[in-house]
KOLBANU-518313 format. One line per field, with one value per residue (C-alpha): x negated, y negated, z; chain; residue in three letters. Coordinates in nm, 3 decimals. Layout:
# KOLBANU-518313
u: c(X, ...) $
v: c(Y, ...) $
w: c(Z, ...) $
chain: c(A, ...) $
res: c(Ala, ...) $
//
This chain:
# KOLBANU-518313
u: c(-5.101, -4.742, -4.524, -4.447, -4.679, -4.962, -4.737, -4.696, -4.391, -4.296, -4.313, -4.124, -3.836, -3.800, -3.769, -3.495, -3.297, -3.328, -3.202, -3.539, -3.619, -3.396, -3.474, -3.474, -3.726, -3.979, -3.944, -3.995, -4.310, -4.473, -4.360, -4.514, -4.860, -4.828, -4.807, -5.109, -5.345, -5.256, -5.469, -5.761, -5.675, -5.453, -5.238, -4.890, -4.795, -4.441, -4.313, -3.942, -3.926, -3.550, -3.412, -3.596, -3.458, -3.108, -3.142, -3.298, -2.979, -2.742, -2.944, -2.868, -2.478, -2.514, -2.330, -2.598, -2.907, -2.960, -3.036, -3.286, -3.606, -3.754, -3.506, -3.635, -3.984, -4.119, -4.255, -4.467, -4.398, -4.660, -4.578, -4.520, -4.204, -3.861, -3.734, -3.356, -3.352, -3.722, -3.954, -4.196, -4.497, -4.760, -5.045, -4.987, -4.926, -4.779, -4.493, -4.154, -4.059, -3.690, -3.532, -3.472, -3.094, -3.194, -3.431, -3.687, -3.568, -3.861, -3.783, -3.396, -3.516, -3.721, -3.417, -3.177, -3.401, -3.378, -3.686, -3.682, -3.901, -4.100, -4.290, -4.449, -4.805, -5.100, -5.229, -5.478, -5.311, -5.126, -5.262, -5.565, -5.873, -6.015, -6.039, -5.730, -5.751, -5.605, -5.371, -5.130, -5.426, -5.712, -5.675, -5.981, -6.075, -5.945, -6.259, -6.505, -6.345, -6.623, -6.544, -6.230, -5.952, -5.990, -5.711, -5.484, -5.268, -5.513, -5.265, -5.054, -5.361, -5.479, -5.144, -5.154, -5.510, -5.456, -5.156, -4.927, -4.695, -4.732, -4.657, -4.672, -4.566, -4.816, -4.917, -5.201, -5.286, -5.646, -5.690, -5.504, -5.380, -5.692, -5.935, -5.805, -5.697, -6.081, -6.195, -5.952, -5.951, -5.598, -5.427, -5.247, -5.129, -5.103, -4.831, -4.855, -4.661, -4.271, -4.247, -4.184, -4.000, -4.256, -4.081, -4.410, -4.471, -4.389, -4.411, -4.632, -4.965, -4.837, -4.722, -5.054, -4.912, -4.747, -4.579, -4.716, -4.753, -5.019, -5.033, -5.272, -5.179, -5.104, -4.775, -4.659, -4.793, -4.611, -4.287, -4.290, -4.381, -4.075, -3.849, -4.000, -3.972, -3.605, -3.711, -3.480, -3.690, -3.725, -4.028, -4.148, -4.040, -4.278, -4.522, -4.627, -4.992, -5.237, -5.357, -5.703, -5.773, -6.049, -6.203, -6.515, -6.719, -6.835, -7.076, -7.104, -6.954, -6.730, -6.894, -7.251, -7.506, -7.289, -7.458, -7.276, -7.447, -7.563, -7.291, -7.002, -7.215, -7.286, -6.909, -6.803, -7.062, -6.964, -6.594, -6.681, -6.875, -6.575, -6.330, -6.565, -6.529, -6.210, -6.149, -6.157, -6.384, -6.578, -6.873, -7.032, -6.854, -6.844, -6.539, -6.632, -6.600, -6.611, -6.876, -6.587, -6.411, -6.554, -6.441, -6.093, -6.077, -6.149, -5.902, -5.596, -5.694, -5.710, -5.425, -5.191, -5.257, -5.212, -4.859, -4.793, -4.930, -4.714, -4.433, -4.648, -4.813, -5.187, -5.270, -5.133, -5.346, -5.706, -6.001, -6.081, -5.700, -5.695, -6.001, -5.898, -5.575, -5.751, -5.973, -5.695, -5.468, -5.694, -5.645, -5.261, -5.165, -5.404, -5.356, -4.961, -5.025, -5.156, -5.393, -5.717, -5.511, -5.372, -5.740, -5.868, -5.583, -5.676, -6.041, -5.989, -5.715, -5.955, -6.153, -5.831, -5.736, -6.033, -6.027, -5.710, -5.886, -6.128, -6.325, -6.515, -6.632, -6.348, -6.567, -6.924, -6.994, -6.864, -6.617, -6.750, -6.749, -6.401, -6.472, -6.295, -6.361, -6.053, -6.278, -6.562, -6.642, -6.452, -6.790, -6.890, -6.560, -6.574, -6.921, -6.833, -6.502, -6.688, -6.997, -6.799, -6.462, -6.562, -6.401, -6.037, -5.938, -5.952, -5.648, -5.464, -5.520, -5.432, -5.138, -5.225, -5.204, -5.485, -5.518, -5.769, -5.837, -6.068, -6.384, -6.667, -6.812, -7.048, -7.370, -7.171, -6.897, -6.650, -6.443, -6.577, -6.338, -6.314, -6.053, -5.885, -5.752, -5.515, -5.313, -4.954, -4.711, -4.991, -4.900, -4.775, -5.104, -5.336, -5.161, -5.202, -5.582, -5.589, -5.421, -5.691, -5.955, -5.758, -5.730, -6.115, -6.235, -5.986, -6.002, -5.936, -5.629, -5.623, -5.906, -5.983, -5.888, -5.732) $
v: c(-0.098, -0.090, 0.114, -0.173, -0.461, -0.417, -0.206, -0.330, -0.549, -0.256, -0.008, -0.199, -0.275, 0.097, 0.164, -0.095, 0.007, 0.367, 0.290, 0.443, 0.087, -0.210, -0.568, -0.660, -0.422, -0.479, -0.875, -0.842, -0.634, -0.874, -1.165, -0.990, -0.958, -1.331, -1.417, -1.174, -1.289, -1.640, -1.831, -1.670, -1.732, -2.055, -1.935, -2.103, -2.453, -2.337, -1.999, -1.924, -1.667, -1.704, -1.804, -1.522, -1.242, -1.366, -1.394, -1.026, -0.903, -1.078, -0.938, -0.576, -0.631, -0.741, -0.509, -0.505, -0.426, -0.087, -0.299, -0.579, -0.576, -0.754, -0.594, -0.690, -0.794, -1.081, -1.363, -1.711, -2.003, -2.273, -2.627, -2.794, -2.611, -2.694, -2.431, -2.487, -2.621, -2.691, -2.981, -3.007, -3.161, -3.082, -3.105, -3.448, -3.678, -3.930, -3.719, -3.716, -3.472, -3.420, -3.068, -2.982, -2.970, -2.693, -2.419, -2.481, -2.289, -2.025, -1.974, -1.925, -1.661, -1.484, -1.479, -1.355, -1.074, -0.969, -1.122, -1.303, -1.620, -1.607, -1.937, -2.237, -2.206, -2.480, -2.665, -2.946, -3.287, -3.325, -2.971, -3.173, -2.965, -2.614, -2.593, -2.577, -2.800, -3.141, -3.257, -2.945, -2.679, -2.499, -2.188, -1.944, -1.647, -1.355, -1.153, -1.402, -1.656, -1.877, -1.969, -2.161, -1.945, -2.168, -2.412, -2.556, -2.229, -2.119, -2.056, -1.850, -1.631, -1.597, -1.472, -1.187, -1.094, -1.040, -0.835, -1.101, -1.078, -0.845, -1.140, -1.511, -1.782, -2.052, -2.296, -2.375, -2.709, -2.656, -2.329, -2.353, -1.987, -1.844, -1.996, -1.865, -1.516, -1.497, -1.566, -1.347, -1.035, -1.095, -1.059, -1.366, -1.487, -1.859, -1.834, -1.992, -2.331, -2.277, -1.933, -1.985, -2.279, -2.561, -2.854, -2.925, -3.263, -3.569, -3.453, -3.115, -3.312, -3.398, -3.025, -2.840, -2.703, -2.368, -2.138, -1.806, -1.481, -1.387, -1.008, -0.710, -0.504, -0.565, -0.378, -0.650, -0.953, -0.810, -0.758, -1.078, -1.227, -1.079, -1.214, -1.573, -1.579, -1.412, -1.106, -0.816, -0.524, -0.326, -0.194, 0.120, 0.053, 0.243, -0.011, 0.052, 0.203, -0.059, -0.091, -0.122, -0.509, -0.710, -0.861, -1.173, -1.165, -1.510, -1.600, -1.973, -2.236, -2.471, -2.746, -2.856, -2.839, -2.601, -2.227, -1.915, -1.724, -1.375, -1.173, -1.339, -1.277, -0.934, -0.879, -1.001, -0.759, -0.444, -0.527, -0.577, -0.210, -0.058, -0.198, -0.087, 0.264, 0.251, 0.166, -0.185, -0.373, -0.617, -0.825, -1.152, -1.457, -1.817, -2.012, -2.372, -2.589, -2.951, -3.179, -3.407, -3.108, -3.228, -3.596, -3.487, -3.241, -3.507, -3.760, -3.523, -3.408, -3.755, -3.889, -3.632, -3.717, -4.083, -4.010, -3.802, -4.042, -4.341, -4.330, -4.279, -4.498, -4.481, -4.555, -4.229, -4.046, -3.902, -4.099, -3.851, -3.851, -4.210, -4.269, -3.954, -4.130, -4.483, -4.303, -4.135, -4.479, -4.578, -4.273, -4.212, -4.407, -4.224, -3.857, -3.923, -3.893, -3.523, -3.627, -3.439, -3.153, -3.097, -3.128, -2.874, -2.635, -2.701, -2.622, -2.324, -2.131, -1.995, -1.828, -1.665, -1.559, -1.357, -1.224, -1.121, -1.160, -1.385, -1.234, -1.464, -1.478, -1.619, -1.837, -1.966, -1.922, -1.813, -2.052, -2.331, -2.315, -2.372, -2.709, -3.044, -3.149, -3.383, -3.607, -3.599, -3.839, -3.812, -3.767, -3.475, -3.306, -3.367, -3.188, -2.902, -2.826, -2.865, -2.653, -2.342, -2.335, -2.448, -2.187, -2.235, -2.592, -2.542, -2.313, -2.562, -2.801, -2.589, -2.456, -2.078, -1.806, -1.662, -1.402, -1.344, -0.991, -0.855, -0.685, -0.578, -0.769, -1.054, -0.979, -1.051, -0.811, -1.042, -0.972, -1.099, -1.147, -1.199, -1.399, -1.268, -1.561, -1.519, -1.685, -1.811, -1.528, -1.285, -1.252, -0.893, -0.799, -0.992, -0.774, -0.451, -0.519, -0.620, -0.302, -0.099, -0.277, -0.200, 0.200, 0.208, 0.002, -0.002, -0.247, -0.276, -0.435, -0.639, -0.770, -0.560, -0.805, -0.521) $
w: c(5.618, 5.645, 5.411, 5.188, 5.236, 4.994, 4.745, 4.401, 4.291, 4.023, 4.332, 4.575, 4.296, 4.221, 4.595, 4.661, 4.346, 4.440, 4.816, 4.960, 5.114, 5.214, 5.096, 5.488, 5.575, 5.279, 5.320, 5.717, 5.686, 5.448, 5.678, 5.978, 5.747, 5.662, 6.033, 6.115, 5.847, 5.709, 6.000, 5.822, 5.452, 5.458, 5.188, 5.287, 5.329, 5.448, 5.543, 5.512, 5.761, 5.864, 5.532, 5.351, 5.575, 5.561, 5.165, 5.167, 5.367, 5.124, 4.831, 4.968, 4.887, 4.537, 4.321, 4.025, 4.288, 4.064, 3.759, 3.908, 3.778, 4.105, 4.361, 4.718, 4.586, 4.809, 4.614, 4.716, 4.514, 4.418, 4.595, 4.316, 4.207, 4.347, 4.607, 4.692, 5.045, 5.105, 5.037, 4.746, 4.886, 4.596, 4.831, 4.925, 5.205, 4.949, 4.822, 5.017, 5.274, 5.117, 5.051, 4.714, 4.568, 4.318, 4.245, 3.970, 3.667, 3.714, 4.078, 3.987, 3.737, 3.967, 4.255, 3.965, 3.909, 4.275, 4.418, 4.742, 4.810, 5.154, 5.129, 4.944, 4.888, 4.937, 4.638, 4.598, 4.595, 4.287, 4.172, 4.026, 4.120, 4.096, 4.466, 4.725, 5.022, 5.168, 5.441, 5.450, 5.440, 5.292, 5.063, 5.109, 4.898, 5.099, 4.970, 5.105, 5.310, 5.307, 4.929, 4.793, 4.649, 4.353, 4.222, 4.170, 4.246, 4.501, 4.771, 4.552, 4.435, 4.811, 4.896, 4.668, 4.699, 5.066, 5.015, 5.191, 4.870, 4.565, 4.317, 4.304, 4.099, 3.976, 3.693, 3.478, 3.320, 3.277, 3.433, 3.771, 3.729, 3.584, 3.797, 4.136, 3.969, 3.866, 4.210, 4.406, 4.154, 4.032, 3.688, 3.544, 3.213, 3.097, 2.863, 2.521, 2.484, 2.503, 2.617, 2.982, 3.097, 3.220, 3.399, 3.618, 3.744, 3.542, 3.173, 3.196, 3.165, 2.805, 2.750, 2.864, 3.193, 3.185, 3.448, 3.500, 3.717, 3.966, 4.033, 4.128, 3.822, 3.427, 3.500, 3.764, 3.562, 3.267, 3.450, 3.620, 3.285, 3.124, 3.397, 3.370, 3.010, 3.011, 2.839, 2.986, 3.071, 3.394, 3.587, 3.455, 3.094, 2.864, 2.662, 2.350, 2.283, 2.216, 1.875, 1.773, 1.759, 1.631, 1.929, 1.928, 2.235, 2.334, 2.616, 2.537, 2.757, 2.557, 2.732, 2.641, 2.932, 3.148, 3.156, 3.233, 3.504, 3.447, 3.667, 3.443, 3.131, 3.202, 3.307, 2.969, 2.797, 2.966, 2.901, 2.525, 2.543, 2.705, 2.455, 2.171, 2.299, 2.323, 1.934, 1.911, 1.662, 1.896, 1.768, 1.905, 1.778, 1.933, 1.860, 1.668, 1.974, 1.868, 2.051, 2.172, 2.368, 2.696, 2.668, 2.521, 2.809, 3.074, 2.907, 2.905, 3.265, 3.441, 3.212, 3.332, 3.704, 3.622, 3.522, 3.814, 4.062, 3.903, 4.135, 4.464, 4.715, 4.646, 5.010, 5.110, 4.834, 4.872, 4.738, 4.487, 4.346, 4.353, 4.122, 3.907, 3.835, 3.765, 3.531, 3.362, 3.311, 3.025, 2.836, 2.853, 2.559, 2.352, 2.496, 2.420, 2.040, 2.068, 1.799, 1.931, 2.041, 1.688, 1.551, 1.807, 1.684, 1.316, 1.393, 1.603, 1.374, 1.113, 1.401, 1.538, 1.175, 1.178, 1.538, 1.722, 2.043, 2.224, 2.492, 2.721, 3.115, 3.313, 3.513, 3.500, 3.856, 4.178, 4.327, 4.559, 4.949, 5.122, 5.227, 5.266, 4.916, 4.932, 5.161, 4.928, 4.632, 4.296, 4.091, 4.336, 4.267, 3.894, 3.859, 4.095, 3.894, 3.551, 3.644, 3.762, 3.557, 3.196, 3.020, 3.068, 2.941, 2.573, 2.585, 2.781, 2.478, 2.194, 2.405, 2.331, 2.575, 2.769, 3.051, 3.316, 3.438, 3.710, 3.617, 3.801, 4.104, 4.212, 4.411, 4.737, 4.658, 4.585, 4.239, 3.891, 3.582, 3.220, 3.024, 2.694, 2.446, 2.142, 1.913, 1.966, 2.032, 2.138, 2.515, 2.486, 2.282, 2.560, 2.821, 2.641, 2.611, 2.969, 3.061, 2.879, 3.071, 3.417, 3.314, 3.196, 3.507, 3.790, 4.066, 4.423, 4.437, 4.761, 4.972, 5.278, 5.562, 5.779) $
chain: c(A, A, A, A, A, A, A, A, A, A, A, A, A, A, A, A, A, A, A, A, A, A, A, A, A, A, A, A, A, A, A, A, A, A, A, A, A, A, A, A, A, A, A, A, A, A, A, A, A, A, A, A, A, A, A, A, A, A, A, A, A, A, A, A, A, A, A, A, A, A, A, A, A, A, A, A, A, A, A, A, A, A, A, A, A, A, A, A, A, A, A, A, A, A, A, A, A, A, A, A, A, A, A, A, A, A, A, A, A, A, A, A, A, A, A, A, A, A, A, A, A, A, A, A, A, A, A, A, A, A, A, A, A, A, A, A, A, A, A, A, A, A, A, A, A, A, A, A, A, A, A, A, A, A, A, A, A, A, A, A, A, A, A, A, A, A, A, A, A, A, A, A, A, A, A, A, A, A, A, A, A, A, A, A, A, A, A, A, A, A, A, A, A, A, A, A, A, A, A, A, A, A, A, A, A, A, A, A, A, A, A, A, A, A, A, A, A, A, A, A, A, A, A, A, A, A, A, A, A, A, A, A, A, A, A, A, A, A, A, A, A, A, A, A, A, A, A, A, A, A, A, A, A, A, A, A, A, A, A, A, A, A, A, A, A, A, A, A, A, A, A, A, A, A, A, A, A, A, A, A, A, A, A, A, A, A, A, A, A, A, A, A, A, A, A, A, A, A, A, A, A, A, A, A, A, A, A, A, A, A, A, A, A, A, A, A, A, A, A, A, A, A, A, A, A, A, A, A, A, A, A, A, A, A, A, A, A, A, A, A, A, A, A, A, A, A, A, A, A, A, A, A, A, A, A, A, A, A, A, A, A, A, A, A, A, A, A, A, A, A, A, A, A, A, A, A, A, A, A, A, A, A, A, A, A, A, A, A, A, A, A, A, A, A, A, A, A, A, A, A, A, A, A, A, A, A, A, A, A, A, A, A, A, A, A, A, A, A, A, A, A, A, A, A, A, A, A, A, A, A, A, A, A, A, A, A, A, A, A, A, A, A, A, A, A, A, A, A, A, A) $
res: c(Met, Ser, Ser, Trp, Ala, Gly, Arg, Thr, Ala, Ala, Glu, Ile, Ala, Ala, Ala, Val, Arg, Glu, Lys, Arg, Ala, Thr, Pro, His, Glu, Val, Val, Ala, Glu, His, Leu, Ala, Arg, Ile, Lys, Arg, Leu, Asp, Gly, Arg, Val, Gly, Ala, Phe, Arg, Leu, Leu, Arg, Ala, Asp, Ala, Ala, Leu, Ala, Glu, Ala, Glu, Ala, Leu, Ala, Asp, Arg, Pro, Asp, Leu, Ala, Glu, Leu, Pro, Leu, Ala, Gly, Val, Pro, Val, Ala, Val, Lys, Asp, Asn, Leu, Ala, Val, Arg, Gly, Glu, Ser, Thr, Arg, Asn, Gly, Ser, Ala, Ala, Thr, Pro, Asp, Thr, Pro, Ala, Glu, His, Asp, His, Val, Thr, Val, Ala, Arg, Leu, Arg, Ala, Ala, Gly, Ala, Val, Val, Val, Gly, Leu, Thr, Asn, Val, Pro, Glu, Leu, Cys, Val, Phe, Gly, Thr, Thr, Glu, Gly, Val, His, Gly, Thr, Ala, Arg, Asn, Pro, Trp, Asp, Thr, Ser, Arg, Thr, Ala, Gly, Gly, Ser, Ser, Gly, Gly, Ser, Ala, Ala, Ala, Val, Ala, Ala, Gly, Met, Val, Pro, Ile, Ala, Leu, Gly, Asn, Asp, Gly, Met, Gly, Ser, Leu, Arg, Ile, Pro, Ala, Ala, Asn, Cys, Gly, Leu, Val, Thr, Leu, Lys, Pro, Gly, His, Gly, Thr, Val, Pro, Ala, Gly, Ile, Gly, Asn, Gly, Asp, Trp, Phe, Gly, Met, Ser, Glu, Asn, Gly, Pro, Leu, Ala, Thr, Thr, Val, Glu, Asp, Ala, Arg, Leu, Met, Phe, Asp, Val, Leu, Ala, Asp, Arg, His, Thr, Thr, Ala, Gly, Thr, Pro, Gln, Pro, Arg, Ser, Ala, Ala, Arg, Ser, Ile, Ala, Leu, Ser, Leu, Arg, Ser, Pro, Leu, Pro, Gly, Val, Met, Val, Ser, Arg, Pro, Tyr, Ala, Asp, Ala, Ala, Arg, Ala, Ala, Ala, Asp, Leu, Leu, Thr, Arg, Ala, Gly, His, Ala, Val, Arg, Pro, Ala, Asp, Pro, Pro, Tyr, Pro, Trp, Trp, Leu, Gly, Thr, Thr, Ser, Leu, Ala, His, Trp, Thr, Ala, Gly, Thr, Ala, Val, Asp, Ala, Glu, Ser, Leu, Asp, Pro, Arg, Arg, Leu, Ala, Arg, Arg, Thr, Arg, Val, His, Ala, Ala, Val, Gly, Arg, Arg, Phe, Val, Gln, Gly, Val, Arg, Thr, Gly, Asp, Arg, Arg, Ala, Gln, Leu, Arg, Val, Arg, Leu, Glu, Pro, Phe, Phe, Ala, Ala, His, Asp, Val, Leu, Leu, Thr, Pro, Ala, Leu, Ala, Arg, Arg, Gly, Pro, Ala, Ala, Ala, Pro, Trp, His, Gln, Arg, Gly, Trp, Leu, Arg, Asn, Leu, Leu, Ala, Asn, Thr, Asn, Tyr, Ser, Pro, Met, Thr, Pro, Pro, Trp, Asn, Leu, Thr, Gly, Trp, Pro, Ala, Val, Ser, Val, Pro, Phe, Gly, Ala, Leu, Pro, Asn, Gly, Ala, Pro, Cys, Ala, Val, Gln, Leu, Val, Gly, Arg, Pro, Gly, Ser, Glu, Thr, Ala, Leu, Leu, Glu, Val, Ala, Gly, Gln, Leu, Glu, Ala, Leu, Arg, Pro, Trp, Gln, Arg, Thr, Ala, Pro, Leu, Asp) $
//
């Protein structure tokens, strides 16, 4: 491993601020690692090698370099967010190959904090599915390249898990940060609604989609979240000691008929045991998920795609995307009212009044094979996604924050993970609990690809 590729964002930023490393050498080492490994992983749709090195050189001359929280940190950006001078393809052949004139606000905030964008990462077409493959490439799990990295932020997660970048930007409309983070052994935070600027696609999937960080440590996730949320902190800022909290452990799938496999259930039980010994009040308790949650999730999921596909040539979309959008068109008007989402919040609020944090498995089972899912039928994709990732959609519907944390391993040695969910405004509390799990059960930060 080189001297900087594989380090945390906090370590890199401190070294650059203190002139122990230059942005150019840090970025160059990460670009070399990407070129060496990405043929096996498929994380990047576009690598900005020359532009990133030029931007790193310019960064070294900034008069505020010593104050930048992400000074010299290489970052990857999901290919549904604008990066100035590059096209935003959103995993599709139907989108225009036209350079963006301006950075998305989250990209602009990362750059203002000193980060250097090294490339745009692969996504499934229109970021619809929980596996990442399509006309621009297939993102594989660096821990097991026979398996998908997850989706839709699969390329971003794969890049971080492979040590190609220390942090990456993704977003989450029905689990698109938490699913690949859980597959790839990363920490992620889906912020609560309105905490980080969204501006994703055509209407943020009716306000369900949120931008957030992918990282190998809780410290890096917090650092990147603070930048995205425009909270002015610096790497290494002391964090408050985590208070004792009321935590509900639930192993129940929100979707009837979908079962949680033993490795994920065992991981959640073990995490609950550790948190109990750390002083938290943990007890089994299932949220009162309504019977209509599955149909409501499907309506919002497909309607979001219908809106995103409106201006695109359907002949250039994959068949699964066309069907998904066609199903969703009948739901768009009903979804726009927000009535079901409001009903779900009202139903779940008493549960979160009684519990500070909900602890669940992050997934129901390991990710599907890395395969040409974009060439397969819609129903087959729907069932594959639903059966392995039922735990994430409720918290997009409510708009409440949720974290995925690596915890333990699957039988094949790939990472397992748990999910932490909280009421609005609890992002910091969730990261504190995640930090306790990290301290009590540390994980290997990157996959052993070398």
